[in-house]
C-alpha positions as semicolon CSV with decimal commas, in nm:
position;residue;x (nm);y (nm);z (nm)
1;M;-5,119;0,816;-0,419
2;L;-5,338;0,692;-0,171
3;H;-5,624;0,689;-0,450
4;E;-5,440;0,430;-0,650
5;H;-5,457;0,149;-0,436
6;S;-5,644;-0,184;-0,507
7;F;-5,786;-0,428;-0,304
8;T;-5,998;-0,733;-0,302
9;R;-6,348;-0,733;-0,187
10;V;-6,515;-1,016;0,009
11;D;-6,680;-1,142;-0,335
12;G;-6,317;-1,177;-0,472
13;T;-6,371;-0,834;-0,732
14;T;-6,149;-0,532;-0,706
15;A;-6,193;-0,220;-0,545
16;M;-6,000;0,069;-0,581
17;L;-5,982;0,422;-0,315
18;D;-6,059;0,589;-0,583
19;D;-6,377;0,475;-0,552
20;Y;-6,457;0,656;-0,220
21;K;-6,234;0,977;-0,376
22;G;-6,427;1,295;-0,255
23;Q;-6,467;1,144;0,098
24;A;-6,267;1,146;0,400
25;W;-6,169;0,794;0,509
26;L;-6,132;0,631;0,817
27;I;-5,934;0,303;0,730
28;V;-5,871;0,056;1,042
29;N;-5,753;-0,298;1,071
30;T;-6,004;-0,513;1,240
31;A;-6,002;-0,871;1,368
32;S;-6,312;-1,102;1,498
33;K;-6,122;-1,232;1,804
34;C;-5,978;-0,940;1,972
35;G;-6,023;-0,766;2,254
36;L;-6,058;-0,489;2,072
37;T;-6,309;-0,606;1,851
38;P;-6,627;-0,432;2,045
39;Q;-6,477;-0,136;1,841
40;F;-6,707;-0,236;1,511
41;E;-6,967;-0,106;1,705
42;G;-6,839;0,208;1,717
43;L;-6,671;0,210;1,366
44;E;-7,035;0,137;1,262
45;H;-7,179;0,425;1,460
46;L;-6,943;0,674;1,278
47;H;-7,048;0,518;0,971
48;Q;-7,389;0,581;1,037
49;T;-7,385;0,942;1,168
50;Y;-7,106;1,047;0,886
51;R;-7,151;0,873;0,552
52;D;-7,373;1,112;0,415
53;K;-7,164;1,415;0,572
54;G;-6,846;1,277;0,369
55;L;-6,673;0,989;0,574
56;V;-6,623;0,635;0,466
57;V;-6,504;0,374;0,722
58;L;-6,328;0,112;0,560
59;G;-6,194;-0,209;0,771
60;F;-5,935;-0,440;0,654
61;P;-5,942;-0,749;0,856
62;C;-5,585;-0,864;0,959
63;N;-5,448;-1,220;1,109
64;Q;-5,117;-1,114;1,193
65;F;-5,162;-1,011;1,498
66;A;-5,177;-1,331;1,765
67;E;-5,384;-1,477;1,499
68;Q;-5,671;-1,272;1,591
69;D;-5,867;-1,322;1,247
70;P;-5,819;-1,688;1,161
71;G;-6,169;-1,730;0,920
72;T;-6,201;-1,678;0,604
73;D;-6,330;-1,356;0,449
74;E;-6,678;-1,443;0,442
75;E;-6,657;-1,600;0,775
76;I;-6,552;-1,256;0,909
77;Q;-6,784;-1,081;0,686
78;E;-7,086;-1,287;0,824
79;F;-6,920;-1,240;1,195
80;C;-6,923;-0,825;1,145
81;Q;-7,244;-0,843;1,043
82;I;-7,447;-1,068;1,266
83;N;-7,278;-0,968;1,555
84;Y;-7,192;-0,573;1,521
85;G;-7,451;-0,502;1,245
86;V;-7,176;-0,389;1,027
87;T;-7,254;-0,180;0,706
88;F;-6,917;-0,032;0,620
89;P;-6,679;-0,218;0,386
90;V;-6,502;-0,413;0,496
91;F;-6,262;-0,602;0,208
92;S;-6,028;-0,932;0,192
93;K;-5,741;-1,011;0,453
94;V;-5,431;-0,796;0,410
95;E;-5,135;-0,790;0,573
96;V;-5,030;-0,457;0,754
97;N;-4,653;-0,502;0,839
98;G;-4,380;-0,690;0,690
99;E;-4,242;-0,758;0,322
100;Q;-4,600;-0,864;0,259
101;A;-4,767;-0,532;0,409
102;H;-5,065;-0,401;0,168
103;P;-4,933;-0,101;-0,012
104;L;-5,171;0,085;0,133
105;F;-5,069;0,014;0,471
106;A;-4,717;0,095;0,369
107;E;-4,795;0,429;0,250
108;L;-5,061;0,498;0,541
109;K;-4,756;0,415;0,795
110;A;-4,519;0,599;0,657
111;A;-4,753;0,897;0,611
112;A;-4,873;0,890;1,006
113;P;-4,567;0,715;1,211
114;N;-4,637;0,599;1,578
115;A;-4,608;0,845;1,818
116;D;-4,253;0,686;1,918
117;G;-4,121;0,759;1,524
118;A;-4,165;0,392;1,484
119;D;-4,430;0,299;1,108
120;D;-4,532;-0,066;1,173
121;V;-4,898;-0,098;1,264
122;E;-4,901;-0,161;1,665
123;W;-5,195;-0,391;1,687
124;N;-5,550;-0,477;1,577
125;F;-5,764;-0,182;1,553
126;T;-5,502;0,138;1,462
127;K;-5,718;0,363;1,274
128;F;-5,589;0,597;1,003
129;L;-5,807;0,910;0,950
130;V;-5,767;1,074;0,558
131;T;-5,874;1,389;0,472
132;R;-5,994;1,410;0,127
133;D;-5,667;1,582;0,093
134;G;-5,487;1,300;0,171
135;E;-5,323;1,383;0,508
136;V;-5,320;1,098;0,720
137;T;-5,382;1,087;1,093
138;R;-5,312;0,747;1,333
139;F;-5,453;0,672;1,585
140;S;-5,375;0,425;1,849
141;P;-5,593;0,050;1,870
142;K;-5,680;0,133;2,240
143;T;-5,887;0,475;2,083
144;N;-6,238;0,442;2,117
145;P;-6,382;0,512;1,774
146;T;-6,635;0,765;1,880
147;D;-6,346;0,970;2,068
148;L;-6,247;1,067;1,702
149;T;-6,582;1,248;1,667
150;A;-6,438;1,600;1,725
151;A;-6,118;1,518;1,468
152;I;-6,412;1,371;1,201
153;E;-6,620;1,702;1,226
154;R;-6,321;1,912;1,176
155;L;-6,208;1,751;0,881
156;L;-6,543;1,712;0,691
157;V;-6,621;2,101;0,756
158;R;-6,297;2,161;0,549
159;V;-6,357;2,201;0,173
């Protein structure tokens, strides 16, 4: 069950997905030194637009792809806030592929494989849109966050 996963906040405390129960989630593996890093702006826009309507954006920094997020958790948080005004939760760094992959990402990948049937996260800014009922849809790293507007609006009107 997705709600049962825990992860670490930047301040070292533990959070649970259950903390966001009753909301839809947009879960993204992020990186601060990637060509796709400007997507933070679009993710923040989605957060601001839909947070009061039942969507929460959750950022999980990952350094597995060309070491594009090498900073400390605190440096990453500061970067996101200063450069993109990020107010959505950005948690401690995780791995998304391999034996050390965070169990949340293992479950997300199994629920929504790539278009080619593989389940690995292909790059930074892979997006997983999760309904309140736990249905998972995966979006490519190249998908601009604002291109998810229609999908988000459809799922938010579902009861």
